[in-house]
Legacy VTK file of the C-alpha trace (Angstrom):
# vtk DataFile Version 3.0
C-alpha trace
ASCII
DATASET POLYDATA
POINTS 340 float
-22.126 36.715 10.773
-23.491 40.214 10.866
-21.304 41.984 8.693
-22.903 41.321 5.132
-21.654 44.409 3.291
-18.291 46.163 2.861
-18.322 49.449 4.886
-16.400 51.034 2.263
-15.596 51.051 -1.392
-11.832 50.834 -2.076
-9.985 53.642 -3.381
-8.676 52.974 -7.008
-5.762 53.860 -9.182
-5.480 55.364 -12.631
-3.016 53.764 -15.025
-0.147 56.044 -16.286
2.951 55.557 -18.337
5.595 56.510 -15.626
5.886 57.433 -12.053
5.536 60.892 -10.791
9.044 62.606 -10.216
7.872 65.497 -8.106
7.898 65.479 -4.323
4.989 64.446 -2.073
4.336 60.908 -3.409
4.384 57.574 -1.598
5.474 54.579 -3.745
4.180 50.940 -2.775
4.473 47.600 -4.793
1.399 46.646 -6.539
0.755 43.117 -5.336
-0.383 40.206 -7.789
-3.478 39.269 -5.584
-6.935 39.804 -4.615
-7.698 43.541 -3.202
-9.235 42.848 0.082
-11.218 45.138 2.751
-10.652 43.274 6.059
-13.356 44.180 8.599
-13.897 43.150 12.231
-16.757 43.946 14.457
-16.489 42.298 17.883
-16.492 38.525 17.118
-17.243 38.832 13.384
-14.753 38.985 10.842
-15.372 39.794 6.886
-13.208 40.076 3.949
-14.570 41.883 0.736
-13.115 42.117 -2.655
-12.919 45.251 -4.608
-16.096 44.263 -6.286
-17.975 44.063 -2.949
-18.313 40.245 -3.274
-17.286 38.247 -0.157
-13.922 36.628 0.289
-14.199 35.249 3.778
-15.827 32.086 2.694
-12.683 31.152 0.762
-9.916 32.141 3.145
-10.932 30.787 6.437
-7.342 30.844 7.731
-7.335 34.651 7.385
-10.625 35.241 9.036
-9.417 32.951 11.945
-6.113 34.828 12.469
-8.076 38.283 12.155
-10.366 36.836 14.821
-7.412 36.098 17.200
-6.206 39.698 17.276
-6.450 41.648 20.360
-7.981 44.661 18.307
-11.663 43.870 17.659
-13.064 46.950 15.842
-11.094 47.861 12.362
-11.426 48.200 8.890
-8.232 47.631 6.701
-7.045 47.710 3.090
-4.794 45.394 1.703
-4.211 42.351 -0.740
-4.461 38.704 -0.227
-1.778 36.934 -1.732
-0.421 33.224 -1.946
3.394 32.892 -1.802
5.230 30.207 -3.605
8.722 29.834 -3.100
9.701 33.565 -2.467
7.157 34.506 -5.221
3.598 35.394 -5.431
1.480 32.930 -7.107
-1.680 34.079 -8.774
-2.643 30.850 -10.322
-2.717 29.207 -7.029
-4.613 32.014 -5.230
-7.318 31.721 -7.832
-7.726 28.045 -6.977
-8.840 29.103 -3.659
-12.019 30.388 -4.996
-13.672 26.947 -5.014
-17.235 26.095 -4.616
-16.771 22.907 -2.161
-16.414 23.601 1.442
-14.343 20.497 1.776
-11.946 21.872 -0.913
-11.590 25.342 0.843
-10.628 23.761 3.958
-8.064 21.621 2.224
-6.548 24.368 0.304
-6.511 26.713 3.351
-3.882 24.254 4.843
-1.985 23.365 1.800
-1.786 26.857 0.179
-2.612 29.397 2.972
-2.703 32.891 2.143
-1.080 36.017 3.596
-2.886 39.457 3.826
-0.512 42.300 2.885
-1.722 45.668 4.470
-1.107 49.019 3.109
-3.853 51.133 4.694
-5.993 51.689 7.922
-9.295 52.914 7.273
-10.637 52.526 10.852
-8.866 51.433 13.959
-10.537 51.134 17.583
-13.862 52.406 16.131
-12.175 55.752 14.861
-12.429 56.449 11.138
-9.263 57.439 9.488
-10.217 58.193 5.906
-10.077 61.958 6.235
-6.709 61.693 7.615
-3.551 62.169 5.266
-1.881 59.012 4.059
1.245 59.726 6.203
-0.984 59.460 9.272
-2.954 56.638 8.363
0.244 54.666 7.338
1.655 55.624 11.018
-1.765 54.144 12.493
-1.299 51.158 10.235
2.324 50.227 11.317
1.378 50.610 15.252
-1.758 48.346 14.540
0.291 45.514 13.207
3.083 46.109 15.899
0.250 45.775 18.542
-1.337 42.908 16.748
1.441 40.492 15.579
0.226 37.646 13.469
1.894 35.028 11.178
-0.671 36.010 8.391
-0.195 39.685 8.202
2.497 41.755 6.418
3.142 45.299 6.153
3.574 46.506 2.439
6.902 48.194 2.055
6.880 51.862 0.841
9.182 54.485 -0.186
9.301 58.301 -0.818
12.003 58.086 -3.454
10.906 57.509 -6.953
14.189 55.965 -7.935
13.713 53.269 -5.617
10.267 52.484 -6.952
11.794 52.383 -10.348
13.925 49.792 -8.999
10.905 47.626 -7.919
9.431 47.817 -11.389
12.758 46.601 -13.187
13.385 43.916 -10.496
9.883 42.754 -9.198
8.412 41.408 -12.447
8.153 37.864 -11.102
5.784 38.775 -8.102
4.888 42.256 -8.500
1.999 43.731 -10.825
3.697 47.192 -10.843
4.145 50.192 -8.474
1.361 52.376 -6.928
2.004 56.257 -6.245
-0.206 57.833 -3.687
-0.127 61.461 -2.418
1.393 61.567 1.081
-1.045 64.285 2.191
-4.034 62.735 0.308
-7.192 61.495 2.210
-8.577 58.102 1.432
-11.383 58.675 -1.459
-13.779 55.752 -1.610
-14.372 54.605 -5.245
-12.095 57.200 -6.626
-9.208 56.828 -8.976
-7.012 59.006 -6.760
-3.908 56.913 -7.027
-1.397 56.302 -9.952
-0.185 52.940 -11.029
2.447 52.026 -13.368
2.443 48.260 -14.452
5.377 46.007 -15.538
5.410 46.080 -19.337
7.735 43.543 -21.080
8.068 42.221 -24.497
8.558 38.559 -26.071
8.918 37.320 -29.548
6.206 34.945 -30.413
5.310 32.640 -32.996
2.015 33.222 -34.962
0.406 29.684 -34.759
-3.047 30.596 -35.702
-5.527 33.186 -36.149
-9.286 34.177 -35.603
-11.611 36.014 -38.194
-13.565 38.894 -36.678
-17.199 38.149 -35.803
-19.372 37.998 -39.009
-16.015 39.078 -41.003
-13.779 37.529 -43.464
-10.784 39.427 -42.261
-8.582 38.595 -39.453
-9.320 39.957 -35.898
-6.550 38.467 -33.635
-3.414 36.540 -33.911
-2.860 33.451 -31.697
0.718 33.302 -30.197
3.015 30.461 -29.301
6.267 29.540 -27.729
8.357 26.429 -27.960
9.363 24.212 -25.307
12.489 22.249 -24.795
11.022 19.309 -26.439
10.309 21.496 -29.610
6.479 21.425 -29.051
4.621 24.823 -29.867
2.314 25.995 -27.154
-0.458 28.517 -27.216
0.295 31.196 -24.788
-2.045 34.079 -25.773
-3.179 36.376 -28.213
-2.860 39.981 -29.890
-5.592 41.903 -31.596
-3.658 45.245 -32.029
-3.997 45.176 -35.866
-4.656 48.086 -38.097
-7.721 48.232 -40.004
-5.695 49.124 -43.176
-3.480 46.133 -42.837
-6.011 43.434 -42.278
-7.043 42.691 -45.740
-3.494 42.106 -47.028
-2.632 40.225 -43.739
-5.651 38.110 -44.048
-4.563 36.988 -47.353
-1.116 36.141 -46.182
-2.396 34.095 -43.324
-4.673 32.186 -45.345
-1.752 30.907 -47.710
0.066 29.799 -44.493
-2.665 27.229 -43.327
-1.008 24.248 -41.632
-0.228 22.263 -38.481
-0.685 25.172 -35.866
0.124 24.328 -32.230
1.672 20.892 -31.491
1.450 21.553 -27.675
-1.158 23.337 -25.743
-3.713 24.755 -28.092
-6.806 27.035 -27.977
-9.836 25.133 -26.839
-8.192 22.854 -24.630
-9.236 22.733 -20.710
-8.422 26.130 -19.399
-10.021 29.007 -17.440
-9.261 31.129 -20.406
-11.529 29.048 -22.713
-14.680 30.854 -24.101
-17.246 29.787 -26.608
-15.049 31.072 -29.354
-11.764 29.055 -28.394
-12.239 26.493 -31.253
-12.990 29.022 -33.814
-9.511 29.365 -35.062
-7.134 28.834 -38.144
-4.116 26.807 -37.379
-0.868 28.189 -39.252
2.567 26.690 -40.323
4.948 28.091 -37.800
6.679 30.764 -40.036
5.704 34.233 -38.758
7.187 35.842 -35.642
5.769 38.917 -34.009
7.093 40.761 -30.908
4.345 41.684 -28.531
4.174 43.696 -25.007
2.634 42.050 -22.065
2.082 42.854 -18.496
1.991 39.407 -16.768
2.240 35.673 -16.988
0.043 33.336 -15.246
0.177 29.618 -15.629
2.641 29.974 -18.562
0.334 32.085 -20.388
-0.157 35.755 -20.903
-2.991 36.619 -18.446
-4.142 39.616 -20.611
-4.282 40.468 -24.330
-1.011 41.566 -25.598
0.003 44.789 -27.510
1.605 44.199 -30.950
5.019 45.963 -31.015
6.272 44.912 -34.518
6.745 41.914 -36.964
9.949 40.199 -36.777
11.075 38.602 -39.989
14.697 38.676 -38.959
13.833 36.244 -36.033
13.810 32.415 -36.498
10.455 30.891 -35.100
12.514 28.313 -33.140
14.229 31.047 -31.133
10.952 31.853 -29.800
10.825 29.793 -26.610
9.040 29.709 -23.158
12.206 30.651 -21.606
11.469 34.177 -22.438
8.637 34.249 -20.192
9.721 32.048 -17.309
9.565 33.520 -13.987
12.609 35.758 -12.794
13.991 35.586 -9.448
12.018 37.356 -6.945
12.899 40.847 -5.957
14.568 41.239 -2.687
11.714 43.556 -1.523
9.131 40.536 -2.322
11.095 38.076 -0.567
11.520 40.055 2.425
7.803 40.674 2.751
6.929 36.899 2.010
9.397 35.853 4.681
8.082 38.312 7.430
LINES 1 341
340 0 1 2 3 4 5 6 7 8 9 10 11 12 13 14 15 16 17 18 19 20 21 22 23 24 25 26 27 28 29 30 31 32 33 34 35 36 37 38 39 40 41 42 43 44 45 46 47 48 49 50 51 52 53 54 55 56 57 58 59 60 61 62 63 64 65 66 67 68 69 70 71 72 73 74 75 76 77 78 79 80 81 82 83 84 85 86 87 88 89 90 91 92 93 94 95 96 97 98 99 100 101 102 103 104 105 106 107 108 109 110 111 112 113 114 115 116 117 118 119 120 121 122 123 124 125 126 127 128 129 130 131 132 133 134 135 136 137 138 139 140 141 142 143 144 145 146 147 148 149 150 151 152 153 154 155 156 157 158 159 160 161 162 163 164 165 166 167 168 169 170 171 172 173 174 175 176 177 178 179 180 181 182 183 184 185 186 187 188 189 190 191 192 193 194 195 196 197 198 199 200 201 202 203 204 205 206 207 208 209 210 211 212 213 214 215 216 217 218 219 220 221 222 223 224 225 226 227 228 229 230 231 232 233 234 235 236 237 238 239 240 241 242 243 244 245 246 247 248 249 250 251 252 253 254 255 256 257 258 259 260 261 262 263 264 265 266 267 268 269 270 271 272 273 274 275 276 277 278 279 280 281 282 283 284 285 286 287 288 289 290 291 292 293 294 295 296 297 298 299 300 301 302 303 304 305 306 307 308 309 310 311 312 313 314 315 316 317 318 319 320 321 322 323 324 325 326 327 328 329 330 331 332 333 334 335 336 337 338 339
């Protein structure tokens, strides 16, 4: 392998609250996968993550497919995803990052990945980064048409903000949001020259426990739970959006509710989310309900921390079920891309 370093740093996106409504923007789905710079130089193929770390070791099926293309000198920008029943499965994708070669080979067959492409940075040895996006996209479309492969997908795009809004509202199960790019913009490596809007939803959750702040006697975060059909309360994430003024009174209230806590999955169990502090929590009687905002669910849990929206004294804890965060039906645009 002669390609040891990514030839370019990916262009990045700035998080904003809403999509731009003025003209001159191209909108694309923000896929829930691993950003990937795909490079081929003659017989050598390499895949690089946004961080610059190599990905080709973990996705031999992608390397083999790119190596079989007629084109032999290119740099493409895209996203590695793993489809699962017309959805994108980030949990399964993460499992592909395994240290054992035998396991990597096995997973490449059992859960093969797709490469969704959204930009052409170099084709046939010609650099395209200074070209406007619309010309780069034309080059990308021509590249994929001339190099058909079962592992390559073209990411759809639209110039209509209302269509992009529809993706946001109907693609929650497989899309991480929507990205907006200037149609006339050049590719700016490492610069947050794009805009992104993420899917934000809310759920009512039981407060099943809490953690004190480090070296503090006041609450720092609330541990959130949802009930399954059997009535077990499972830990599904946390929220730390507590105001400094409210913490002393809230701490006293929580300390008076010490009790059973989670009856299903609990903090500190086997999980890729576990940390050294996972076991340092106080279980509570399931009496308090909070509404939280979240952007994504992975493996039945909030992937990131949540935002505290409000307390829900009007809500019964038993009404807080896992059904709230169960995967929705895949958006038509997602299913179409995955099906090829």
